[in-house]
TORPA-4810 file (N, C-alpha, C, O; in nm, 3 decimals):
<nodes>
NODE_1_9.385_15.872_15.685_9.545_15.870_15.696_9.620_15.830_15.811_9.704_15.740_15.815_M
NODE_2_9.577_15.912_15.915_9.648_15.947_16.034_9.619_15.797_16.123_9.704_15.728_16.181_N
NODE_3_9.490_15.778_16.114_9.480_15.682_16.190_9.527_15.573_16.125_9.591_15.504_16.204_A
NODE_4_9.525_15.519_16.003_9.593_15.405_15.951_9.729_15.403_15.966_9.791_15.297_15.978_T
NODE_5_9.784_15.517_15.966_9.914_15.542_15.988_9.974_15.483_16.151_10.072_15.414_16.178_L
NODE_6_9.891_15.532_16.221_9.921_15.469_16.363_9.896_15.355_16.397_9.952_15.305_16.494_E
NODE_7_9.788_15.276_16.310_9.760_15.135_16.314_9.874_15.073_16.268_9.919_14.975_16.328_Q
NODE_8_9.945_15.132_16.137_10.030_15.059_16.106_10.186_15.038_16.233_10.244_14.944_16.288_A
NODE_9_10.198_15.184_16.229_10.303_15.172_16.337_10.304_15.059_16.481_10.390_14.982_16.522_R
NODE_10_10.153_15.097_16.533_10.173_15.011_16.638_10.186_14.887_16.586_10.265_14.830_16.662_R
NODE_11_10.140_14.776_16.463_10.158_14.660_16.426_10.293_14.664_16.424_10.341_14.590_16.510_A
NODE_12_10.385_14.730_16.352_10.536_14.715_16.331_10.619_14.721_16.459_10.733_14.674_16.460_L
NODE_13_10.554_14.790_16.589_10.594_14.821_16.681_10.602_14.660_16.769_10.688_14.607_16.838_G
NODE_14_10.503_14.631_16.737_10.493_14.492_16.828_10.533_14.384_16.754_10.536_14.282_16.823_D
NODE_15_10.567_14.365_16.634_10.617_14.277_16.545_10.769_14.227_16.589_10.844_14.319_16.622_A
NODE_16_10.822_14.095_16.592_10.954_14.039_16.636_11.017_13.988_16.479_11.140_13.980_16.472_D
NODE_17_10.933_13.954_16.354_10.916_13.897_16.258_10.890_13.986_16.164_10.767_13.991_16.158_R
NODE_18_10.960_14.098_16.048_10.907_14.142_15.961_10.995_14.082_15.814_11.114_14.052_15.808_V
NODE_19_10.901_14.079_15.714_10.948_14.020_15.598_10.918_14.181_15.480_10.813_14.245_15.492_A
NODE_20_11.005_14.214_15.397_10.964_14.324_15.341_10.986_14.293_15.212_11.099_14.256_15.181_V
NODE_21_10.877_14.301_15.107_10.906_14.328_14.930_10.891_14.502_14.890_10.803_14.578_14.931_L
NODE_22_10.982_14.527_14.817_10.981_14.611_14.742_11.011_14.614_14.587_11.082_14.536_14.524_T
NODE_23_10.943_14.716_14.543_10.947_14.699_14.378_11.002_14.863_14.323_11.066_14.943_14.391_G
NODE_24_10.968_14.875_14.215_11.063_14.984_14.091_11.019_15.141_14.194_11.094_15.238_14.210_A
NODE_25_10.834_15.120_14.271_10.830_15.249_14.298_10.905_15.321_14.422_10.894_15.439_14.457_G
NODE_26_10.991_15.212_14.483_11.102_15.249_14.566_11.177_15.307_14.501_11.193_15.416_14.557_V
NODE_27_11.269_15.298_14.366_11.365_15.341_14.348_11.368_15.428_14.234_11.465_15.467_14.169_S
NODE_28_11.246_15.453_14.222_11.189_15.556_14.136_11.183_15.693_14.180_11.195_15.789_14.104_A
NODE_29_11.158_15.702_14.335_11.190_15.796_14.386_11.350_15.896_14.418_11.369_16.008_14.464_E
NODE_30_11.452_15.779_14.363_11.580_15.861_14.349_11.592_15.870_14.209_11.706_15.849_14.169_S
NODE_31_11.509_15.895_14.125_11.520_15.910_13.993_11.558_15.813_13.903_11.625_15.837_13.802_G
NODE_32_11.506_15.671_13.944_11.607_15.545_13.850_11.421_15.570_13.760_11.318_15.616_13.808_I
NODE_33_11.443_15.527_13.650_11.345_15.536_13.541_11.309_15.360_13.614_11.380_15.289_13.685_P
NODE_34_11.169_15.338_13.558_11.124_15.245_13.588_11.193_15.155_13.467_11.270_15.204_13.385_T
NODE_35_11.140_14.973_13.471_11.150_14.918_13.325_11.144_14.967_13.237_11.230_15.003_13.156_F
NODE_36_10.969_14.979_13.242_10.901_14.998_13.095_10.968_15.182_13.050_11.004_15.221_12.939_R
NODE_37_10.966_15.253_13.167_10.973_15.380_13.135_11.136_15.420_13.082_11.153_15.523_13.017_D
NODE_38_11.243_15.337_13.113_11.348_15.324_13.033_11.347_15.341_12.889_11.447_15.386_12.833_A
NODE_39_11.216_15.299_12.808_11.234_15.304_12.696_11.238_15.471_12.646_11.150_15.555_12.663_Q
NODE_40_11.325_15.481_12.603_11.313_15.642_12.610_11.411_15.650_12.477_11.488_15.560_12.443_S
NODE_41_11.393_15.779_12.405_11.483_15.783_12.307_11.486_15.739_12.203_11.394_15.768_12.127_G
NODE_42_11.610_15.639_12.152_11.595_15.529_12.051_11.552_15.410_12.094_11.502_15.333_12.012_H
NODE_43_11.564_15.377_12.215_11.479_15.241_12.267_11.342_15.249_12.267_11.279_15.146_12.290_W
NODE_44_11.276_15.366_12.243_11.129_15.387_12.251_11.070_15.307_12.141_10.949_15.292_12.151_A
NODE_45_11.134_15.243_12.024_11.111_15.177_11.966_11.088_14.997_11.989_11.027_14.906_11.932_R
NODE_46_11.144_15.007_12.065_11.151_14.820_12.137_11.095_14.810_12.265_11.094_14.895_12.354_L
NODE_47_11.032_14.661_12.264_10.987_14.642_12.399_11.073_14.619_12.494_11.189_14.600_12.457_R
NODE_48_11.047_14.616_12.624_11.218_14.559_12.711_11.178_14.399_12.675_11.274_14.324_12.654_P
NODE_49_11.058_14.348_12.668_11.094_14.189_12.624_11.191_14.180_12.505_11.277_14.093_12.504_E
NODE_50_11.178_14.264_12.410_11.272_14.255_12.285_11.454_14.282_12.318_11.548_14.248_12.246_D
NODE_51_11.460_14.357_12.456_11.596_14.337_12.502_11.616_14.259_12.614_11.732_14.231_12.646_L
NODE_52_11.508_14.213_12.690_11.580_14.147_12.820_11.535_14.004_12.808_11.465_13.955_12.897_A
NODE_53_11.565_13.946_12.722_11.575_13.792_12.701_11.684_13.742_12.676_11.783_13.809_12.646_S
NODE_54_11.679_13.572_12.688_11.792_13.497_12.653_11.778_13.522_12.498_11.892_13.531_12.452_P
NODE_55_11.661_13.539_12.375_11.672_13.548_12.237_11.725_13.633_12.233_11.838_13.619_12.186_E
NODE_56_11.678_13.793_12.281_11.747_13.861_12.233_11.918_13.891_12.259_11.989_13.966_12.191_A
NODE_57_11.949_13.829_12.351_12.072_13.834_12.397_12.171_13.743_12.295_12.287_13.778_12.270_Y
NODE_58_12.112_13.627_12.241_12.136_13.563_12.150_12.189_13.605_12.018_12.299_13.599_11.963_R
NODE_59_12.049_13.656_11.984_12.017_13.753_11.846_12.169_13.859_11.809_12.246_13.863_11.713_R
NODE_60_12.159_13.934_11.939_12.234_14.094_11.922_12.285_14.129_12.100_12.228_14.197_12.186_D
NODE_61_12.404_14.058_12.104_12.439_14.039_12.233_12.504_14.237_12.256_12.479_14.308_12.354_P
NODE_62_12.580_14.274_12.139_12.633_14.433_12.185_12.493_14.530_12.203_12.500_14.620_12.286_E
NODE_63_12.369_14.514_12.128_12.255_14.553_12.101_12.194_14.552_12.279_12.159_14.659_12.329_M
NODE_64_12.190_14.455_12.339_12.129_14.456_12.478_12.202_14.488_12.528_12.159_14.572_12.606_V
NODE_65_12.342_14.472_12.543_12.475_14.522_12.673_12.492_14.682_12.646_12.543_14.765_12.721_W
NODE_66_12.441_14.699_12.533_12.414_14.878_12.577_12.323_14.950_12.634_12.339_15.050_12.704_E
NODE_67_12.190_14.878_12.589_12.057_14.896_12.652_12.094_14.904_12.790_12.072_15.008_12.851_W
NODE_68_12.158_14.784_12.857_12.181_14.809_12.999_12.303_14.869_13.063_12.308_14.882_13.185_Y
NODE_69_12.407_14.907_12.982_12.458_14.997_13.015_12.415_15.158_13.012_12.489_15.239_13.068_A
NODE_70_12.325_15.190_12.964_12.241_15.303_12.990_12.215_15.279_13.115_12.283_15.329_13.204_G
NODE_71_12.100_15.188_13.142_12.084_15.172_13.267_12.126_15.166_13.412_12.081_15.194_13.523_R
NODE_72_12.227_15.120_13.358_12.356_15.097_13.452_12.435_15.226_13.512_12.486_15.238_13.623_Y
NODE_73_12.430_15.334_13.384_12.458_15.460_13.451_12.376_15.552_13.530_12.404_15.645_13.606_R
NODE_74_12.251_15.493_13.486_12.125_15.564_13.576_12.138_15.513_13.693_12.100_15.590_13.781_D
NODE_75_12.175_15.421_13.726_12.198_15.311_13.801_12.283_15.384_13.937_12.236_15.432_14.041_V
NODE_76_12.437_15.372_13.887_12.577_15.433_13.956_12.520_15.602_13.995_12.547_15.663_14.098_T
NODE_77_12.442_15.647_13.890_12.401_15.820_13.961_12.314_15.838_14.011_12.270_15.953_14.015_A
NODE_78_12.264_15.757_14.057_12.107_15.743_14.151_12.196_15.763_14.307_12.317_15.741_14.317_A
NODE_79_12.137_15.793_14.383_12.129_15.798_14.564_12.028_15.729_14.635_11.912_15.737_14.594_Q
NODE_80_12.055_15.661_14.739_11.951_15.587_14.855_11.829_15.693_14.902_11.850_15.789_14.976_P
NODE_81_11.738_15.669_14.863_11.646_15.784_14.914_11.637_15.759_15.083_11.696_15.683_15.159_N
NODE_82_11.525_15.868_15.102_11.444_15.808_15.265_11.415_15.661_15.287_11.460_15.591_15.378_A
NODE_83_11.324_15.619_15.180_11.314_15.492_15.177_11.405_15.384_15.225_11.393_15.316_15.327_A
NODE_84_11.488_15.382_15.143_11.613_15.293_15.145_11.655_15.277_15.266_11.673_15.165_15.313_H
NODE_85_11.683_15.418_15.351_11.735_15.455_15.471_11.633_15.396_15.585_11.680_15.349_15.689_R
NODE_86_11.519_15.401_15.566_11.421_15.388_15.680_11.462_15.245_15.689_11.518_15.209_15.793_A
NODE_87_11.437_15.140_15.570_11.443_15.008_15.559_11.596_14.946_15.613_11.604_14.833_15.659_L
NODE_88_11.691_15.018_15.603_11.822_14.950_15.651_11.812_14.998_15.812_11.887_14.943_15.893_A
NODE_89_11.732_15.084_15.849_11.764_15.142_16.018_11.643_15.001_16.066_11.672_14.923_16.157_E
NODE_90_11.538_14.992_16.004_11.448_14.896_16.033_11.520_14.721_16.080_11.494_14.658_16.183_L
NODE_91_11.605_14.683_15.978_11.668_14.586_15.962_11.783_14.589_16.114_11.810_14.484_16.172_E
NODE_92_11.824_14.690_16.148_11.920_14.738_16.263_11.864_14.718_16.375_11.925_14.662_16.466_R
NODE_93_11.711_14.770_16.388_11.643_14.782_16.529_11.571_14.614_16.525_11.502_14.588_16.624_R
NODE_94_11.581_14.517_16.433_11.492_14.394_16.465_11.605_14.293_16.467_11.575_14.183_16.513_L
NODE_95_11.730_14.310_16.425_11.809_14.234_16.433_11.806_14.078_16.355_11.836_14.070_16.236_A
NODE_96_11.786_14.013_16.399_11.782_13.863_16.331_11.611_13.817_16.270_11.581_13.722_16.199_G
NODE_97_11.533_13.912_16.321_11.394_13.887_16.265_11.349_13.964_16.149_11.238_14.018_16.152_G
NODE_98_11.437_13.977_16.030_11.433_14.081_15.945_11.453_14.005_15.831_11.522_13.903_15.838_F
NODE_99_11.388_14.052_15.700_11.434_13.959_15.560_11.388_14.096_15.446_11.267_14.123_15.444_L
NODE_100_11.469_14.168_15.365_11.426_14.224_15.259_11.440_14.167_15.112_11.538_14.120_15.053_L
NODE_101_11.332_14.183_15.081_11.329_14.104_14.932_11.297_14.189_14.861_11.208_14.262_14.903_V
NODE_102_11.357_14.219_14.713_11.333_14.362_14.633_11.342_14.275_14.471_11.418_14.191_14.422_T
NODE_103_11.247_14.332_14.436_11.247_14.291_14.277_11.343_14.411_14.171_11.379_14.418_14.053_Q
NODE_104_11.355_14.485_14.285_11.460_14.575_14.216_11.612_14.543_14.166_11.646_14.438_14.221_N
NODE_105_11.699_14.584_14.099_11.847_14.546_14.052_11.953_14.646_14.065_12.073_14.629_14.040_V
NODE_106_11.889_14.765_14.112_11.954_14.863_14.143_12.097_14.894_14.228_12.183_14.976_14.196_D
NODE_107_12.099_14.776_14.382_12.178_14.749_14.462_12.151_14.929_14.541_12.250_14.982_14.591_G
NODE_108_12.089_14.965_14.543_12.063_15.081_14.610_11.986_15.057_14.784_12.002_15.136_14.877_L
NODE_109_11.914_14.947_14.791_11.913_14.905_14.913_12.044_14.866_14.996_12.060_14.900_15.113_H
NODE_110_12.168_14.765_14.900_12.304_14.767_15.027_12.352_14.922_15.030_12.408_14.965_15.132_Q
NODE_111_12.331_15.001_14.925_12.445_15.114_14.965_12.356_15.188_15.049_12.420_15.275_15.107_R
NODE_112_12.215_15.188_15.083_12.159_15.256_15.220_12.188_15.169_15.313_12.130_15.198_15.417_A
NODE_113_12.270_15.048_15.325_12.319_15.004_15.464_12.253_14.869_15.472_12.312_14.793_15.550_G
NODE_114_12.125_14.808_15.402_12.098_14.690_15.415_12.158_14.582_15.391_12.227_14.580_15.289_S
NODE_115_12.152_14.468_15.469_12.236_14.371_15.458_12.189_14.180_15.414_12.240_14.086_15.353_R
NODE_116_12.038_14.215_15.508_11.963_14.077_15.502_11.837_14.116_15.397_11.726_14.165_15.420_Q
NODE_117_11.911_14.067_15.249_11.851_14.081_15.155_11.852_14.001_15.051_11.959_13.945_15.026_I
NODE_118_11.711_13.969_14.947_11.728_13.869_14.804_11.662_13.945_14.731_11.558_14.009_14.744_E
NODE_119_11.768_13.921_14.617_11.729_14.024_14.496_11.691_13.883_14.389_11.760_13.802_14.327_E
NODE_120_11.571_13.902_14.402_11.469_13.822_14.307_11.479_13.819_14.137_11.419_13.743_14.062_L
NODE_121_11.583_13.941_14.097_11.546_13.957_13.980_11.720_13.996_13.948_11.750_14.037_13.836_H
NODE_122_11.810_13.981_14.036_11.968_13.995_14.010_12.001_14.118_14.012_11.918_14.193_14.063_G
NODE_123_12.116_14.173_13.964_12.198_14.333_14.049_12.243_14.328_13.895_12.287_14.228_13.839_N
NODE_124_12.222_14.456_13.836_12.257_14.537_13.756_12.404_14.565_13.772_12.493_14.581_13.689_L
NODE_125_12.403_14.566_13.850_12.540_14.614_13.891_12.685_14.527_13.882_12.796_14.577_13.900_T
NODE_126_12.662_14.410_13.855_12.782_14.320_13.833_12.691_14.213_13.705_12.575_14.186_13.674_Q
NODE_127_12.816_14.184_13.665_12.752_14.046_13.525_12.799_13.908_13.568_12.873_13.893_13.665_A
NODE_128_12.751_13.803_13.492_12.819_13.658_13.521_12.891_13.597_13.373_12.853_13.630_13.260_R
NODE_129_12.962_13.536_13.392_13.044_13.510_13.301_12.971_13.372_13.254_12.925_13.287_13.331_C
NODE_130_12.969_13.366_13.105_12.905_13.268_12.981_12.952_13.149_13.037_12.876_13.056_13.064_E
NODE_131_13.109_13.146_13.062_13.166_13.022_13.063_13.168_12.933_13.182_13.121_12.820_13.195_T
NODE_132_13.257_13.035_13.296_13.288_12.993_13.437_13.185_13.015_13.509_13.188_12.966_13.621_C
NODE_133_13.055_13.099_13.468_12.968_13.135_13.541_12.969_13.230_13.700_12.875_13.261_13.773_R
NODE_134_13.117_13.256_13.713_13.131_13.364_13.811_13.093_13.496_13.809_13.093_13.547_13.697_R
NODE_135_13.058_13.570_13.906_13.021_13.730_13.896_13.096_13.781_13.941_13.160_13.742_14.039_R
NODE_136_13.111_13.900_13.873_13.202_14.003_13.907_13.127_14.148_13.872_13.038_14.179_13.793_S
NODE_137_13.219_14.232_13.981_13.124_14.401_13.940_13.158_14.442_13.826_13.263_14.416_13.767_A
NODE_138_13.059_14.518_13.787_13.100_14.591_13.656_13.193_14.700_13.715_13.189_14.756_13.825_L
NODE_139_13.280_14.716_13.611_13.379_14.870_13.609_13.277_14.990_13.629_13.155_14.990_13.614_L
NODE_140_13.346_15.072_13.661_13.259_15.197_13.681_13.229_15.230_13.525_13.304_15.186_13.438_P
NODE_141_13.091_15.327_13.487_13.037_15.338_13.334_13.153_15.408_13.268_13.171_15.379_13.150_P
NODE_142_13.249_15.509_13.332_13.327_15.556_13.213_13.437_15.434_13.179_13.486_15.432_13.066_E
NODE_143_13.462_15.370_13.241_13.603_15.245_13.174_13.525_15.124_13.154_13.604_15.030_13.142_Q
NODE_144_13.377_15.078_13.144_13.334_14.984_13.103_13.318_14.974_12.920_13.273_15.064_12.848_L
NODE_145_13.368_14.842_12.874_13.373_14.811_12.730_13.282_14.733_12.721_13.272_14.659_12.819_T
NODE_146_13.185_14.715_12.619_13.090_14.660_12.597_13.118_14.535_12.467_13.179_14.571_12.367_L
NODE_147_13.070_14.392_12.478_13.067_14.351_12.592_13.171_14.310_12.727_13.262_14.231_12.701_P
NODE_148_13.162_14.351_12.842_13.255_14.324_12.898_13.299_14.170_12.924_13.212_14.083_12.921_P
NODE_149_13.422_14.139_12.947_13.477_13.989_12.974_13.487_13.956_13.126_13.454_14.030_13.219_T
NODE_150_13.527_13.857_13.133_13.518_13.781_13.278_13.690_13.795_13.316_13.777_13.742_13.246_C
NODE_151_13.715_13.860_13.417_13.799_13.886_13.469_13.929_13.768_13.501_14.049_13.793_13.511_P
NODE_152_13.868_13.652_13.510_13.880_13.534_13.556_13.935_13.421_13.431_14.034_13.352_13.452_H
NODE_153_13.873_13.416_13.327_13.872_13.340_13.244_13.863_13.376_13.100_13.868_13.300_13.003_C
NODE_154_13.848_13.512_13.104_13.852_13.628_12.937_13.726_13.607_12.822_13.718_13.640_12.703_G
NODE_155_13.631_13.536_12.917_13.506_13.459_12.836_13.420_13.586_12.826_13.435_13.669_12.916_S
NODE_156_13.345_13.608_12.743_13.165_13.731_12.742_13.127_13.681_12.882_13.134_13.572_12.937_R
NODE_157_13.069_13.839_12.930_12.980_13.809_13.011_12.818_13.889_12.997_12.784_13.986_12.929_M
NODE_158_12.762_13.826_13.066_12.612_13.925_13.039_12.572_13.955_13.158_12.623_13.896_13.254_R
NODE_159_12.491_14.036_13.175_12.419_14.114_13.271_12.360_14.034_13.362_12.275_13.954_13.322_P
NODE_160_12.400_14.040_13.524_12.383_13.922_13.575_12.207_13.968_13.650_12.187_14.005_13.765_D
NODE_161_12.108_13.950_13.546_11.983_13.980_13.616_11.889_13.837_13.579_11.947_13.733_13.546_V
NODE_162_11.760_13.845_13.587_11.666_13.764_13.558_11.601_13.834_13.450_11.547_13.943_13.464_V
NODE_163_11.608_13.748_13.308_11.529_13.776_13.179_11.423_13.709_13.162_11.404_13.606_13.228_W
NODE_164_11.341_13.751_13.080_11.193_13.701_13.031_11.187_13.581_12.980_11.210_13.562_12.861_F
NODE_165_11.147_13.460_13.081_11.194_13.354_13.026_11.244_13.256_13.154_11.187_13.155_13.193_G
NODE_166_11.366_13.315_13.207_11.398_13.274_13.284_11.357_13.266_13.444_11.287_13.351_13.498_E
NODE_167_11.425_13.127_13.524_11.335_13.130_13.628_11.417_13.248_13.758_11.530_13.291_13.739_L
NODE_168_11.364_13.271_13.837_11.415_13.337_13.959_11.531_13.241_14.048_11.524_13.118_14.043_L
NODE_169_11.597_13.286_14.099_11.729_13.202_14.208_11.619_13.120_14.279_11.529_13.180_14.337_P
NODE_170_11.622_13.001_14.276_11.575_12.927_14.402_11.592_12.903_14.552_11.524_12.852_14.642_P
NODE_171_11.723_12.966_14.540_11.765_12.964_14.701_11.664_13.113_14.745_11.585_13.142_14.834_A
NODE_172_11.714_13.171_14.639_11.649_13.323_14.730_11.503_13.325_14.704_11.444_13.421_14.754_A
NODE_173_11.444_13.256_14.649_11.279_13.249_14.626_11.215_13.184_14.773_11.126_13.231_14.844_L
NODE_174_11.301_13.050_14.794_11.293_12.955_14.904_11.294_13.063_15.054_11.216_13.069_15.150_A
NODE_175_11.407_13.134_15.021_11.402_13.217_15.157_11.331_13.311_15.194_11.308_13.342_15.311_R
NODE_176_11.280_13.376_15.069_11.175_13.467_15.052_11.053_13.416_15.109_11.005_13.454_15.215_A
NODE_177_11.008_13.331_15.034_10.875_13.245_15.086_10.882_13.178_15.257_10.788_13.197_15.335_E
NODE_178_10.967_13.125_15.284_10.995_13.144_15.405_10.998_13.227_15.495_10.944_13.180_15.595_E
NODE_179_11.042_13.347_15.512_11.027_13.483_15.569_10.888_13.514_15.545_10.804_13.521_15.635_A
NODE_180_10.865_13.535_15.412_10.706_13.569_15.476_10.599_13.525_15.548_10.505_13.589_15.595_F
NODE_181_10.633_13.360_15.555_10.528_13.281_15.564_10.523_13.316_15.749_10.421_13.339_15.814_A
NODE_182_10.648_13.311_15.794_10.681_13.340_15.915_10.657_13.448_15.997_10.634_13.456_16.117_A
NODE_183_10.669_13.554_15.882_10.651_13.730_15.948_10.500_13.779_16.006_10.392_13.777_15.948_A
NODE_184_10.527_13.812_16.109_10.430_13.853_16.187_10.348_14.017_16.116_10.233_14.049_16.143_Q
NODE_185_10.441_14.097_16.027_10.404_14.150_15.963_10.477_14.157_15.818_10.597_14.134_15.820_V
NODE_186_10.419_14.185_15.696_10.496_14.232_15.566_10.451_14.331_15.523_10.333_14.364_15.508_A
NODE_187_10.610_14.417_15.484_10.573_14.547_15.417_10.546_14.500_15.268_10.592_14.391_15.234_L
NODE_188_10.480_14.572_15.186_10.485_14.569_15.054_10.493_14.695_14.988_10.381_14.743_14.970_V
NODE_189_10.611_14.783_14.936_10.653_14.855_14.887_10.667_14.860_14.760_10.722_14.780_14.685_I
NODE_190_10.597_14.989_14.733_10.609_15.064_14.572_10.599_14.918_14.450_10.677_14.919_14.355_G
NODE_191_10.533_14.842_14.461_10.516_14.720_14.371_10.385_14.716_14.303_10.281_14.737_14.364_T
NODE_192_10.389_14.696_14.210_10.244_14.653_14.116_10.186_14.559_14.146_10.083_14.539_14.081_S
NODE_193_10.223_14.457_14.256_10.165_14.334_14.296_10.093_14.208_14.184_10.003_14.124_14.192_S
NODE_194_10.211_14.262_14.059_10.112_14.190_13.906_10.241_14.068_13.850_10.219_13.988_13.760_L
NODE_195_10.378_14.078_13.927_10.465_14.008_13.858_10.462_13.862_13.944_10.427_13.896_14.057_V
NODE_196_10.476_13.754_13.943_10.436_13.635_13.994_10.557_13.594_13.978_10.605_13.632_13.872_Q
NODE_197_10.653_13.507_14.066_10.555_13.465_14.182_10.556_13.554_14.333_10.501_13.526_14.439_P
NODE_198_10.648_13.680_14.294_10.664_13.780_14.410_10.514_13.816_14.482_10.477_13.809_14.599_A
NODE_199_10.458_13.849_14.379_10.345_13.896_14.407_10.263_13.825_14.519_10.183_13.890_14.587_A
NODE_200_10.280_13.713_14.537_10.211_13.596_14.616_10.255_13.594_14.741_10.175_13.572_14.832_S
NODE_201_10.364_13.611_14.761_10.457_13.645_14.892_10.371_13.680_15.004_10.342_13.612_15.103_L
NODE_202_10.326_13.827_14.964_10.237_13.874_15.114_10.111_13.759_15.150_10.075_13.735_15.265_A
NODE_203_10.048_13.689_15.019_9.943_13.594_15.091_9.999_13.512_15.180_9.922_13.481_15.270_L
NODE_204_10.150_13.447_15.192_10.171_13.369_15.261_10.173_13.441_15.388_10.204_13.360_15.475_L
NODE_205_10.155_13.556_15.438_10.188_13.632_15.544_10.058_13.610_15.621_10.046_13.578_15.740_T
NODE_206_9.935_13.641_15.503_9.799_13.658_15.555_9.758_13.507_15.595_9.676_13.487_15.684_L
NODE_207_9.815_13.405_15.528_9.725_13.266_15.545_9.773_13.203_15.693_9.710_13.136_15.774_E
NODE_208_9.935_13.261_15.694_9.951_13.251_15.872_9.894_13.317_16.001_9.912_13.286_16.119_H
NODE_209_9.821_13.413_15.948_9.767_13.516_16.046_9.850_13.626_16.093_9.826_13.667_16.206_G
NODE_210_9.983_13.704_15.998_10.016_13.815_15.989_9.963_13.929_15.919_9.892_13.901_15.822_G
NODE_211_9.980_14.042_15.944_9.914_14.157_15.898_10.040_14.228_15.754_10.161_14.241_15.744_T
NODE_212_9.951_14.247_15.691_9.990_14.252_15.529_9.985_14.434_15.549_9.876_14.462_15.599_V
NODE_213_10.047_14.528_15.530_10.086_14.677_15.468_10.120_14.671_15.411_10.222_14.606_15.393_I
NODE_214_10.028_14.768_15.293_10.074_14.775_15.155_10.134_14.933_15.154_10.079_14.995_15.245_E
NODE_215_10.199_14.992_15.103_10.265_15.112_15.090_10.252_15.133_14.910_10.322_15.059_14.840_L
NODE_216_10.185_15.209_14.862_10.182_15.249_14.763_10.088_15.344_14.737_9.971_15.328_14.773_N
NODE_217_10.128_15.455_14.672_10.026_15.558_14.582_9.902_15.514_14.547_9.798_15.575_14.570_P
NODE_218_9.914_15.373_14.474_9.862_15.384_14.379_9.764_15.244_14.447_9.799_15.182_14.547_D
NODE_219_9.641_15.213_14.367_9.573_15.044_14.455_9.638_14.949_14.324_9.684_14.984_14.215_E
NODE_220_9.620_14.824_14.380_9.713_14.746_14.343_9.606_14.632_14.346_9.498_14.656_14.401_T
NODE_221_9.636_14.476_14.274_9.555_14.393_14.262_9.556_14.325_14.407_9.466_14.246_14.439_P
NODE_222_9.673_14.363_14.502_9.689_14.322_14.643_9.596_14.422_14.762_9.565_14.370_14.869_L
NODE_223_9.563_14.539_14.738_9.506_14.617_14.811_9.400_14.570_14.878_9.390_14.591_14.998_T
NODE_224_9.282_14.483_14.793_9.199_14.423_14.873_9.214_14.324_14.986_9.133_14.305_15.077_P
NODE_225_9.356_14.252_14.962_9.367_14.167_15.067_9.432_14.243_15.178_9.417_14.198_15.292_F
NODE_226_9.491_14.333_15.164_9.582_14.385_15.236_9.557_14.422_15.371_9.492_14.527_15.370_A
NODE_227_9.580_14.382_15.488_9.514_14.461_15.636_9.523_14.601_15.646_9.418_14.648_15.689_S
NODE_228_9.609_14.683_15.624_9.602_14.823_15.568_9.704_14.883_15.480_9.822_14.873_15.514_L
NODE_229_9.675_14.942_15.376_9.699_15.057_15.254_9.744_15.184_15.352_9.705_15.227_15.460_S
NODE_230_9.865_15.229_15.240_9.892_15.365_15.329_9.928_15.412_15.173_10.014_15.356_15.105_L
NODE_231_9.845_15.528_15.125_9.860_15.589_14.997_9.941_15.692_14.986_9.889_15.793_14.938_R
NODE_232_10.052_15.699_15.016_10.167_15.787_14.988_10.322_15.723_14.966_10.370_15.624_15.023_L
NODE_233_10.388_15.815_14.860_10.527_15.739_14.841_10.582_15.714_14.974_10.559_15.771_15.081_P
NODE_234_10.689_15.578_14.933_10.738_15.515_15.011_10.825_15.593_15.114_10.857_15.539_15.220_A
NODE_235_10.870_15.742_15.077_10.988_15.801_15.140_10.917_15.915_15.244_10.982_15.995_15.312_S
NODE_236_10.798_15.908_15.243_10.738_15.948_15.346_10.655_15.887_15.429_10.602_15.933_15.530_Q
NODE_237_10.646_15.764_15.372_10.508_15.659_15.486_10.652_15.587_15.575_10.669_15.605_15.696_T
NODE_238_10.743_15.507_15.492_10.853_15.462_15.588_10.922_15.541_15.719_10.922_15.496_15.833_L
NODE_239_10.972_15.648_15.683_11.059_15.739_15.806_10.938_15.701_15.897_10.951_15.625_15.993_P
NODE_240_10.804_15.766_15.857_10.674_15.799_15.984_10.695_15.689_16.054_10.746_15.695_16.166_A
NODE_241_10.656_15.571_15.995_10.624_15.445_16.067_10.742_15.446_16.164_10.727_15.437_16.285_L
NODE_242_10.848_15.456_16.109_10.971_15.429_16.238_10.974_15.541_16.347_11.038_15.519_16.449_L
NODE_243_10.899_15.675_16.331_10.900_15.750_16.438_10.839_15.723_16.594_10.726_15.678_16.609_E
NODE_244_10.901_15.745_16.671_10.864_15.692_16.818_10.860_15.525_16.849_10.817_15.480_16.955_G
NODE_245_10.905_15.452_16.751_10.912_15.294_16.757_11.032_15.245_16.780_11.123_15.273_16.702_W
NODE_246_11.053_15.167_16.886_11.170_15.132_16.922_11.181_14.962_16.948_11.287_14.911_16.983_A
</nodes>
């Protein structure tokens, strides 16, 4: 592990262009349940697909909002961990040569200080109006009424997340693909590498001669293709990668 860590640190230190993909494993270290782990209590009888879809929302918007409100409470109670903070520091060191792409919807990267970021699956801390399409931050959980209404036009709002059967935001995906194709180093952190098209982003880096470093306690479908793999939680490996790196 020490030799692999040193190789990864050297590759990162030599890079001017770095792209990062993060998944649920990063936020799990802050105590946020993964998408499927959120199915507890009276939600255990339902699959996430039964709640996170346009069909479910049309059928029962109140039930869908009740489920998302519970996840929203988890998110607002959580704090960024060492992995979030290390990525914000990496962005500061690289200046313009950095992009963070996340599959998470909790906003913890922004709270840790990340600014060059694309959220492929949306953001749980805001909602989108069904009529005027404007986005608005949700009120604190203790003040939130369900379903929330748009402060601009008064219409009902939906969670500002990408549901099953919906397309990823085209501009965010295009920027992510461009960054990974240009990256000298890609970090893939805490993601199962199962959900497309995000799972293929690191392959763009490899196709263009870059180095892919996977940070995940478990092996994934990306592991056989990764240049280097570190089998420790991101909150341990990311700060270690930045040690002695300038």
